[in-house]
C-alpha positions as CSV (number, residue, x, y, z in Angstrom):
1,M,0.3,3.2,-5.8
2,M,-0.3,4.6,-9.6
3,P,-3.9,2.9,-11.1
4,Q,-3.0,-0.1,-13.0
5,M,-5.3,-2.1,-16.1
6,I,-5.1,-5.3,-17.2
7,I,-3.8,-6.1,-20.4
8,A,-3.3,-10.0,-22.1
9,N,-3.7,-11.3,-26.0
10,R,-6.9,-12.1,-26.8
11,L,-6.0,-16.2,-27.8
12,N,-8.2,-16.2,-31.3
13,D,-7.1,-13.4,-32.7
14,G,-4.1,-12.0,-31.2
15,V,-5.8,-8.5,-30.0
16,V,-4.8,-6.6,-27.3
17,V,-7.5,-6.1,-24.7
18,F,-8.1,-5.1,-21.3
19,L,-10.2,-6.7,-18.7
20,D,-13.4,-4.4,-18.2
21,T,-15.1,-3.6,-15.3
22,R,-17.1,-6.8,-15.7
23,E,-14.0,-9.0,-15.9
24,G,-14.4,-9.9,-18.8
25,W,-12.0,-8.6,-21.8
26,D,-12.7,-5.4,-23.9
27,P,-10.5,-4.3,-26.7
28,A,-11.2,-0.7,-25.8
29,I,-8.8,0.7,-23.3
30,A,-12.0,2.9,-22.5
31,A,-13.7,-0.1,-21.2
32,G,-10.7,-1.6,-19.2
33,V,-10.8,-1.0,-15.0
34,A,-8.6,1.7,-13.9
35,I,-7.3,-0.6,-10.4
36,D,-5.7,2.1,-7.8
37,D,-6.0,-0.5,-4.9
38,E,-3.0,-3.4,-4.6
39,A,-5.8,-5.9,-2.9
40,E,-7.5,-5.9,-5.8
41,A,-4.9,-5.9,-8.0
42,K,-3.9,-8.8,-6.9
43,R,-7.6,-10.6,-6.8
44,L,-8.2,-9.2,-10.7
45,F,-4.0,-10.5,-11.9
46,A,-5.2,-13.8,-11.1
47,L,-8.2,-14.2,-12.5
48,A,-6.9,-12.7,-15.9
49,K,-4.0,-15.3,-15.2
50,Q,-7.1,-17.7,-14.3
51,H,-8.4,-16.7,-18.2
52,E,-5.2,-17.9,-19.3
53,T,-5.8,-21.2,-18.3
54,E,-9.0,-21.2,-19.9
55,C,-7.7,-20.6,-23.4
56,Q,-9.2,-16.9,-23.7
57,V,-6.1,-14.4,-23.6
58,V,-2.2,-15.0,-22.9
59,D,0.0,-13.5,-21.6
60,P,-1.7,-11.1,-19.1
61,Q,0.1,-8.2,-17.5
62,L,0.0,-5.2,-15.4
63,I,0.3,-1.5,-16.8
64,E,0.7,1.9,-15.1
65,V,-1.6,3.9,-16.6
66,L,-2.3,7.3,-16.5
67,V,-5.7,8.6,-15.6
68,E,-7.3,11.5,-16.8
């Protein structure tokens, strides 16, 4: 599995944000958590969808990333 990150748009201003290691949202890609485990990806994506329900972000998505 290629590493993934969760990306979304912050609801209040539309800025692109990344799910970070504290399970919050940060506009810096470097702060985003790289996920390399499918079970963890499912768990964090469910959390991101919950944040969408709570009107923190819109349209969370898992994207593949290259970690260097």
